[in-house]
C-alpha positions as CSV (number, residue, x, y, z in Angstrom):
1,X,-29.5,70.9,-19.4
2,X,-30.7,68.3,-20.9
3,X,-34.7,67.1,-20.0
4,X,-34.8,63.8,-18.8
5,X,-37.7,61.1,-19.6
6,X,-38.2,59.4,-15.4
7,X,-38.7,61.5,-12.7
8,X,-38.1,60.8,-9.0
9,X,-39.1,63.3,-6.1
10,X,-37.3,63.3,-2.4
11,X,-39.4,65.7,-0.7
12,X,-37.6,67.7,1.9
13,X,-39.7,69.6,4.7
14,X,-37.1,71.6,7.4
15,X,-39.2,73.5,10.1
16,X,-39.0,77.0,10.7
17,X,-39.6,78.0,14.0
18,X,-41.8,75.7,16.4
19,X,-45.4,74.7,15.5
20,X,-44.5,75.5,11.8
21,X,-43.1,73.2,9.3
22,X,-42.7,74.3,4.8
23,X,-42.3,71.3,2.7
24,X,-40.3,71.7,0.2
25,X,-40.7,69.6,-3.1
26,X,-37.0,68.1,-4.0
27,X,-37.2,66.5,-8.0
28,X,-34.5,64.2,-9.6
29,X,-34.5,63.0,-13.1
30,X,-33.0,60.6,-14.9
31,X,-32.9,58.7,-17.6
32,X,-35.2,55.4,-17.0
33,X,-32.9,53.0,-16.7
34,X,-30.7,54.7,-13.6
35,X,-34.2,54.5,-11.4
36,X,-33.8,51.4,-10.0
37,X,-30.4,52.2,-8.3
38,X,-31.6,55.9,-7.7
39,X,-34.7,54.4,-5.6
40,X,-32.4,51.9,-4.0
41,X,-30.3,54.0,-2.8
42,X,-32.8,56.6,-1.5
43,X,-34.8,53.2,-0.1
44,X,-31.7,52.7,2.2
45,X,-30.7,55.5,2.9
46,X,-34.2,56.6,4.7
47,X,-33.3,53.0,6.7
48,X,-29.8,54.5,7.4
49,X,-31.6,58.0,8.6
50,X,-35.0,57.5,9.5
51,X,-35.0,61.2,10.8
52,X,-34.0,62.8,7.3
53,X,-36.7,64.8,5.7
54,X,-36.3,63.2,2.6
55,X,-38.7,60.7,1.4
56,X,-39.1,59.3,-2.0
57,X,-41.9,59.4,-4.4
58,X,-43.4,61.3,-7.8
59,X,-42.9,64.1,-8.7
60,X,-46.7,66.1,-9.7
61,X,-45.5,69.5,-9.2
62,X,-46.8,71.5,-12.1
63,X,-45.3,74.5,-11.6
64,X,-41.5,73.6,-12.0
65,X,-40.0,72.7,-15.5
66,X,-36.9,71.9,-14.7
67,X,-35.7,69.4,-12.5
68,X,-33.5,70.3,-8.9
69,X,-31.4,67.3,-9.4
70,X,-30.4,65.2,-12.0
71,X,-29.1,62.3,-13.0
72,X,-26.3,63.0,-16.0
73,X,-25.0,59.9,-17.7
74,X,-24.0,62.2,-20.9
75,X,-20.4,64.3,-20.9
76,X,-21.5,67.8,-19.4
77,X,-21.9,70.5,-21.3
78,X,-20.3,74.4,-21.5
79,X,-23.5,75.7,-20.2
80,X,-23.7,73.0,-17.0
81,X,-20.4,74.7,-16.1
82,X,-21.5,78.9,-16.8
83,X,-24.5,78.3,-14.9
84,X,-22.7,76.9,-12.1
85,X,-24.1,73.2,-12.0
86,X,-21.5,71.1,-10.1
87,X,-21.6,67.3,-11.1
88,X,-20.6,64.8,-8.3
89,X,-20.3,61.0,-9.8
90,X,-22.0,58.8,-8.0
91,X,-21.2,55.3,-10.1
92,X,-20.4,53.7,-13.4
93,X,-22.6,52.3,-16.5
94,X,-22.0,49.7,-19.4
95,X,-23.2,50.0,-22.9
96,X,-22.5,46.3,-24.4
97,X,-23.1,45.5,-28.2
98,X,-26.0,43.0,-29.0
99,X,-27.5,40.6,-30.8
100,X,-30.1,38.3,-32.2
101,X,-29.3,35.1,-30.8
102,X,-30.0,33.7,-34.2
103,X,-28.1,36.3,-36.1
104,X,-25.6,34.6,-38.5
105,X,-23.2,37.5,-38.0
106,X,-22.6,35.5,-34.4
107,X,-21.0,32.8,-36.0
108,X,-18.8,34.6,-39.1
109,X,-17.5,36.6,-36.5
110,X,-16.9,34.0,-33.9
111,X,-12.7,34.6,-33.4
112,X,-14.1,38.4,-32.0
113,X,-14.8,42.1,-33.4
114,X,-11.7,44.7,-33.4
115,X,-13.1,48.0,-32.5
116,X,-12.5,49.1,-36.1
117,X,-14.4,46.5,-37.1
118,X,-16.9,47.6,-34.9
119,X,-17.2,50.9,-36.0
120,X,-17.2,49.7,-39.4
121,X,-20.1,47.7,-38.6
122,X,-22.5,50.3,-36.0
123,X,-21.2,53.9,-37.9
124,X,-21.2,55.3,-41.4
125,X,-18.3,56.0,-42.5
126,X,-17.1,59.9,-43.4
127,X,-17.0,60.5,-46.9
128,X,-14.3,63.4,-46.4
129,X,-12.1,61.1,-44.7
130,X,-8.6,60.5,-47.1
131,X,-9.2,56.8,-46.6
132,X,-13.0,56.7,-47.9
133,X,-13.1,54.0,-50.5
134,X,-17.1,54.4,-52.7
135,X,-16.2,50.7,-53.7
136,X,-15.3,49.7,-50.6
137,X,-17.8,47.1,-49.0
138,X,-18.3,45.9,-44.9
139,X,-16.8,42.6,-43.8
140,X,-19.8,42.2,-41.8
141,X,-23.7,43.9,-42.2
142,X,-26.4,43.8,-39.3
143,X,-29.0,45.7,-38.4
144,X,-28.5,48.5,-36.2
145,X,-30.8,49.7,-33.6
146,X,-30.3,52.6,-31.8
147,X,-32.0,55.6,-29.9
148,X,-32.1,59.1,-31.6
149,X,-28.9,61.0,-31.4
150,X,-30.1,64.0,-28.4
151,X,-30.4,60.7,-26.2
152,X,-27.4,60.4,-23.7
153,X,-26.5,56.7,-24.7
154,X,-26.3,57.2,-28.0
155,X,-24.0,60.8,-28.0
156,X,-21.8,58.0,-24.9
157,X,-22.1,55.1,-27.8
158,X,-20.5,57.7,-30.6
159,X,-18.2,59.1,-28.6
160,X,-16.3,56.3,-26.9
161,X,-15.9,55.1,-30.6
162,X,-15.1,58.6,-31.8
163,X,-17.9,59.0,-34.0
164,X,-20.6,61.4,-33.9
165,X,-24.3,59.9,-33.2
166,X,-25.6,61.5,-36.1
167,X,-23.5,58.7,-38.2
168,X,-24.3,55.7,-36.2
169,X,-26.0,53.3,-39.4
170,X,-29.8,51.6,-39.2
171,X,-33.4,52.0,-37.4
172,X,-33.8,54.1,-35.0
173,X,-36.0,53.6,-31.5
174,X,-38.4,56.3,-29.8
175,X,-38.4,55.5,-26.0
176,X,-37.0,53.8,-22.8
177,X,-33.5,51.9,-23.8
178,X,-35.4,48.8,-23.3
179,X,-37.1,49.0,-26.6
180,X,-33.4,48.7,-28.4
181,X,-33.3,45.3,-26.3
182,X,-37.3,44.5,-27.6
183,X,-36.5,45.8,-31.4
184,X,-33.6,43.1,-31.2
185,X,-34.8,40.0,-30.5
186,X,-37.7,40.6,-32.6
187,X,-34.9,40.9,-35.8
188,X,-33.0,38.4,-36.4
189,X,-29.9,40.3,-38.4
190,X,-30.2,42.8,-34.9
191,X,-27.4,45.0,-33.5
192,X,-28.0,47.5,-30.3
193,X,-25.7,48.6,-27.4
194,X,-27.8,48.0,-24.3
195,X,-26.8,48.3,-20.3
196,X,-26.2,46.2,-18.1
197,X,-29.0,46.2,-16.1
198,X,-31.2,45.6,-19.4
199,X,-29.6,43.5,-21.0
200,X,-29.1,40.4,-17.9
201,X,-32.2,39.1,-15.9
202,X,-30.5,40.7,-12.2
203,X,-33.1,37.8,-10.6
204,X,-31.5,35.3,-12.8
205,X,-28.0,37.1,-13.4
206,X,-28.1,35.3,-17.1
207,X,-28.3,37.0,-20.6
208,X,-32.0,37.4,-21.0
209,X,-33.8,35.1,-23.9
210,X,-33.9,36.0,-27.7
211,X,-29.9,37.5,-27.2
212,X,-26.2,37.2,-27.0
213,X,-23.5,39.0,-26.8
214,X,-21.4,39.8,-29.6
215,X,-18.2,38.7,-30.4
216,X,-15.3,40.3,-29.4
217,X,-11.6,39.9,-29.4
218,X,-10.4,39.7,-26.6
219,X,-6.9,38.0,-23.9
220,X,-8.7,34.8,-23.2
221,X,-9.0,35.7,-19.1
222,X,-11.2,38.5,-20.6
223,X,-13.4,36.1,-22.8
224,X,-13.8,34.0,-20.1
225,X,-15.9,35.9,-18.3
226,X,-17.4,37.6,-21.2
227,X,-18.9,34.2,-22.3
228,X,-19.6,33.7,-19.4
229,X,-23.2,35.4,-20.0
230,X,-23.2,36.5,-16.0
231,X,-23.0,39.6,-14.7
232,X,-21.2,39.4,-11.8
233,X,-18.7,37.8,-13.8
234,X,-18.9,40.8,-16.3
235,X,-19.2,43.8,-13.9
236,X,-15.4,42.3,-12.2
237,X,-14.3,41.7,-15.7
238,X,-15.3,45.3,-16.4
239,X,-13.6,47.0,-13.3
240,X,-10.9,45.4,-13.6
241,X,-9.9,45.9,-16.8
242,X,-10.3,48.3,-19.6
243,X,-12.2,46.8,-22.8
244,X,-11.9,49.2,-25.9
245,X,-15.2,47.8,-27.2
246,X,-16.8,48.0,-24.7
247,X,-18.0,52.4,-23.4
248,X,-18.2,52.5,-19.9
249,X,-18.9,55.6,-18.1
250,X,-19.7,57.3,-15.2
251,X,-22.9,59.1,-14.7
252,X,-23.5,60.9,-11.7
253,X,-26.1,63.6,-9.8
254,X,-26.4,67.1,-11.3
255,X,-26.5,69.5,-8.6
256,X,-27.7,73.7,-9.2
257,X,-26.0,75.8,-7.5
258,X,-29.1,77.0,-5.3
259,X,-29.4,73.2,-3.8
260,X,-25.1,73.9,-3.0
261,X,-26.1,74.8,0.7
262,X,-28.8,71.8,1.4
263,X,-27.9,70.4,4.0
264,X,-30.1,67.1,3.4
265,X,-29.0,67.2,-0.1
266,X,-25.3,67.1,0.3
267,X,-26.2,64.8,3.2
268,X,-27.9,62.0,0.7
269,X,-25.0,62.4,-2.1
270,X,-22.5,62.1,0.4
271,X,-24.3,58.8,1.4
272,X,-24.0,57.3,-2.1
273,X,-20.5,58.0,-2.4
274,X,-19.6,56.2,1.7
275,X,-22.6,53.5,1.8
276,X,-24.5,53.9,-1.3
277,X,-21.7,52.1,-3.5
278,X,-22.2,48.4,-2.0
279,X,-25.7,48.5,-3.9
280,X,-24.4,49.2,-7.8
281,X,-23.8,45.6,-8.5
282,X,-27.2,44.0,-7.9
283,X,-28.9,46.9,-10.0
284,X,-26.2,45.9,-13.1
285,X,-24.0,49.2,-11.9
286,X,-20.6,49.3,-12.0
287,X,-18.7,51.0,-8.7
288,X,-16.7,54.1,-8.8
289,X,-12.6,53.4,-9.6
290,X,-10.8,54.1,-6.2
291,X,-9.6,57.3,-7.7
292,X,-12.7,58.8,-8.9
293,X,-14.3,57.7,-5.9
294,X,-11.6,59.5,-3.5
295,X,-12.3,62.6,-5.9
296,X,-15.7,63.0,-5.8
297,X,-15.3,62.9,-2.0
298,X,-12.5,65.3,-2.1
299,X,-14.9,68.0,-3.7
300,X,-17.2,67.8,-1.3
301,X,-14.9,68.5,1.4
302,X,-13.4,71.2,-0.6
303,X,-16.7,72.9,-1.7
304,X,-16.3,74.6,2.4
305,X,-18.5,77.7,1.4
306,X,-21.0,75.7,0.0
307,X,-20.9,72.2,2.6
308,X,-18.9,73.6,5.2
309,X,-21.1,71.7,7.5
310,X,-20.7,68.2,5.8
311,X,-17.4,67.6,8.1
312,X,-19.7,68.0,11.0
313,X,-22.5,64.9,9.7
């Protein structure tokens, strides 16, 4: 399982017999950009389920090398399946092409970039490709900022455009995705792909200062929503339409086999699917599409040997 960079802990307590309580620490880990929505889910779940033993806190256990639960934002590996881990998808995130507000490329590409032009701008050409031309120059140029090739969002970006992470051009930034945005704000020629909740101010619902969305070739109504610089209009657009130049990916809770029969964990995951979706937009995330949402609920119900008590909650 890929290690992640931000940790949340849920403490699950249960009564073994009268007068004796054993507390077990259950850690939830996830890349930092998903932390706010997970915290919101835990907070609201506790309000609606005050008797639940789940409590939000930070993991301090020095003895555990891996998380008990992980928020996974990348495509699961074969190892995950081999270890018997189950992933329940709970939301979606989008990666937006972002430019410095003063970037000359904004005017040059004002008519909107096509998917092929995005690929040429962001990724190195494959020298073994039969169409590779050493003398061909890119129509557009910019300084591309990305995280290292092992990061989940970098892999999601490359996967969407049918490329490999190693072929992303430009400069590599270590740390959280927010630092990509900081780098672009400081570099007039800077461009990156970043998450909705980082690109927009979640209070004003407008783009953060010093940046612009990279012009994309879109249909008229799509273009109006995209150029509104309003996060809610953009979320509606991305939930209603598939934009080939904007990666939209599922993220979910990765549940190890030993927690399949944990009543409190399962109840919390089911609550996210039933009630937690209403908070996604506020925090810059997309809801699951109806087909995926239904499938996730069915998967929980069908896993009777682990979740047989779920239907009685």
